[in-house]
N, C-alpha and C positions, 0 to 999 in steps of 0.2 A: 366452427364455421361448418354447418352443415347445410349443403347444397339441397337446391330444390331439385324436383323431377325435370322441369324446365325453366330455362332463363328465357324471357323475351325482352327485345330491345327495338324501339322506334326511332325514327327520323324523317326529314321531308326535305326538298328541295329547297333551293332559295332563289331569288330573281333580284338583280340590282336595277333598280329604276333610273337612277343617275348616279354618276361617278366613276365608272369603270376607268382606268387606265389614269385618269389625274389622281386617284387614291393612292397611286405609287408615288407621288410627288407631294403627299401631305394634304391635299385638299379631301375635303367630305366625300362621302357618299352615302347614297339611301340606299337600302336593301329591305326587301320584305320575305317573311318564310312564304313556303310557297306548298301547301299542302296538298294540290293535286297532284304531285308527284312524291311517293315516299319509299322508304325501306323498312324492312322487318328483318330482325336476325334472332334466329332460334338457337337456343343454346341446350346440349343433353349431354348427358355422361356417355362416352365412346367406349367401347368394348378394351381397346388398349391405347392407339395411338390419337394424337390431337388429328382431326380432319375439318377439312372446310369444303363447302360446295357453294358456290354462286354461278354467276352466268359465263364467268370468264375460265372459272376453273373447280374442279372437283377432284380432291385427293388429299393427300398428306401436307399438313400445314408447312413443314420444312421445306417440302419441293414445291412451293408456289412461285410462280414465275415472277419476274423481276418487276412487271407491272401491277403486281401487287404488293410492292414490298411495304408500302405504307400503312396496310391493313394488317400485313404481317407484324409489323411494328407494334400499331394498335393492340394487337391481341397481346403480344408479347410484353409488353408495358403493363397490360391490365393484369396479367397473371402474376407478375412480378409484383406489383403492387398490393395484390393479394397472397402473397407466399404460395403459389400455386402453379408455378411454372410448368412443372413435368404433369398437371393432371390431365388425364385424357379427356378431350372433350370433341363433340361433333358439334359443329358450326354450321348451321344452314343462312343463306342470306336471300332474300326475295326483294328485288327491287323494280321500281317503275319509273326511276332517273334515268334518263339516258345518259351514257356517260362521256365525258368530254365535251358538254354542250354548255358549259357555263352555269351548270344549275346547281354546283356544290357538291356532286355523285361522290368524289374520293370523300370529303370530309362527313359526308352524311353516312357513308357506310362505316366508317370509323366510329361516330356518334353512336350508331344503333349497335355496333357490335360491342363497344365499351359497357354500354349500358345493359346488352343482353348478358355479359360475363358476369357484371356486378350482380345482376338480378338474380342469375343463377345460384351466384354463392350467397344471397339473400344479405348482401352488403350496402348499406347506404353512399349513395355516389352523389357527392355535391357538384355542382355547376362549374364552379371554380376546378374541381378534381376532374371533372370529363374536358373541361377546355384545355386544361394542362395537358393530358394524355392527348387527345386528339390533335393539339396544335404540335406536339414534339413528332407525331406519326406523320403529321401533314410536311413535314421539313424534309421528309425522306420524299412526297411527291414533287413539291414545290418550291423547295429551297430555302424560302425566307416568306412563308406565308403572314399575310396580313392580321389573319385570325380571324376575318370577315365569315368566311366558309363555316367555318365550326361552331361560331355563334349563331350565325343565322339557320343552319339546319339542326340546331338544338334547341331554339327560343321560338315563342310563340308571338313577340311583339317586333314589329318593324324597328330597324334602328338607324341613326344616324352616325355613322363611322367615320372616324379620323385614325389613321393607322398609328398607334403609339399613345393614344389618349383614351380616356375612359368612354364606351359608348353610349350613347345617350338614346332611351326607346322613344320611340314617337308615337304621338296621340293620333292616329290616323283617322278621319273621320270622313274620309272621300266615299260618296257615293258614284261610283262609276265599276266599270269592269275590264277587268285585264285580260287580253288576249296574248297568248304566248305560242309560236310556232316553233317547230325544229326544222330546222332546213335539210336535215340527214347527214350534213357536213360535219366533221369532227371541227372543233374550234382549235387555234393555235394560238393559245395565250402567250406562250413564251415566246413565240417568234415575233408576234404583234408589240411585247412589252419591249424587246431588244430593238424592234425597228424604231419606236420612238425614241428610246435612249439614244440611238444612234443620231436619229434628225435631231436632238437635243445638244448633241455636241459638235454638230457642224458648225462653221464659222458663220454662216449665214442662220443662225437658230432663233433668232428674235421673232419671227413669223410664228415657229413652232410652239416657243414660249408662251406667244400670246394666244394659241389655241387652246393649250392646257390650261392657262389661267382662265380663259373662258368657259372651258369644260367643267373647271373645278369652282365655277361660281353658281353653275346651274343647280347643285345641289342645295344650296342657301336658299334658294328661291324657290325650289321645290318643295321643302320642308315647310315652308309658309302655306304654299297651295295644298300639300297634304292636309295639315292642321285646321284649316279653314274651308274644305269642302268646294274648292276652286279646280274641277277637273281640266275645264278647257285651256287654263292657264298653264296646268302641269303638263296637257297635252303638248301645248307649244312648245315649252323646256325639252320634253322629250325628242321632238322634232329636230329643233336646236342642236340637242347633243347627237343625235344620229349624223347630222351634216357636219358637224367637226369631226368626229371619228371617223367619217368619210374621208375629209381632207387629210387625216392623220394616217390613211393608208390603213386602216386596221379594220374596215369592213370588208365586205366581199360582193361579188356579182349578185349572189343569191339574196344575200342579205338585203340589198338596194331593192332588188326587184320586190320581195315581200313587204319591205316599208312602203315603198310606192302604191302597191297593190293595195294595203289596207289602208292607207291616206284616200286613194281613190274610192274606196268604198266606204267612206266617212268617221274613220278614226280621227279622234281628237289630237293625236300624234302618235309616231312611231320611231323605234329605233332598234338597233342590236343590243343584246344584253349580254355582259359577260367580256372575255378577253377579245372575241371576233374573230374575224377570217373565216367564218364558218360557226357552227353553234346554233343559238337561238335570236329569234327577233321578239319584242312586245310590242302591243298596239292597245291603245287606250281607247273605250267604247263610251258612250254616254250610259246606254242601259243595256240589257240583256238580249235583247231582239237584234239590237245593231251589233253587239259583240257575235252573236253566232254567224250573223251574215259575213262579217269580217272572217271568222275562222273558217268558215265555208269557202270565201273566195281565194283565202291562202292555200287551203288544201288543193283547190282546182290549180292552182298556179305552182305547184309541185313542193307543199310544206310537207314533210312525212308525216308530221303529228301536230293536233294543237289542244291547246287547253283553253277553257274559260273559266276567269275566276272572279268571283264577286269581291271587290276590294274590302268591304267592311267585313267580310266573314271573319271569324274568329276560330282560332284552332281549338280543339277541344283537349 
């Protein structure tokens, strides 16, 4: 095994179109790769110790803060797999994916880093081995990850995903634009998931069970809309989903404000994306002009950052 001078690894963000929270209860979800945000990892030989440099930390690998435990685990697992546990590496991570916003940043950084390490050691990395390593490291970050983030941040295809079942790639032919807006507020996925769980355990839980069931039905309908180019219908499903998520108390004042603002500026539909209680929202637009008008309106009303993505765009 002769190392290269430099190893490179890349990944991208992900967006959940429909199905967040319901996916926890074995309903389907629809997610797409989001190449407008990305991560690049550069791996080189260090002079002595293993070091890392990223937005949150620069220093020795062994001294990384607890916040980066999942990344540390991904690095250790990769090196152990390659029998290179003590090899002195310098790992540099460059990211445009905002952290803790529902875009899969922790999985994406693991994907890019595992790819970079295997590339440095000039060793083939299968998709199944990549997902195995990333999902193991993700357990550090999320306890019991569905595997969706690892799949989406490493794949070029949209997927119809049910936890515990084989994922199904989607033939997305939608001629529309997606506007993604960052509220600037950290998402609270764990708290939101626990809140819904508590509601479903109450004596009067039938209403919440109905809401989860209704939420879980939307991806089935949305799949048909995506594969038959029915943007207006998909937009309607998105807005329905947001209203249910709002009733489940996993939205936020800022998310609701941006959703309403996008709808008032001509969006076909809009909703939060990801765990909620902060993070990002998405809006569907019929054409590029409308998408940029919506994005501009969202920035005027406090969105920290926006992205416009052509749904038919393919990853290279």
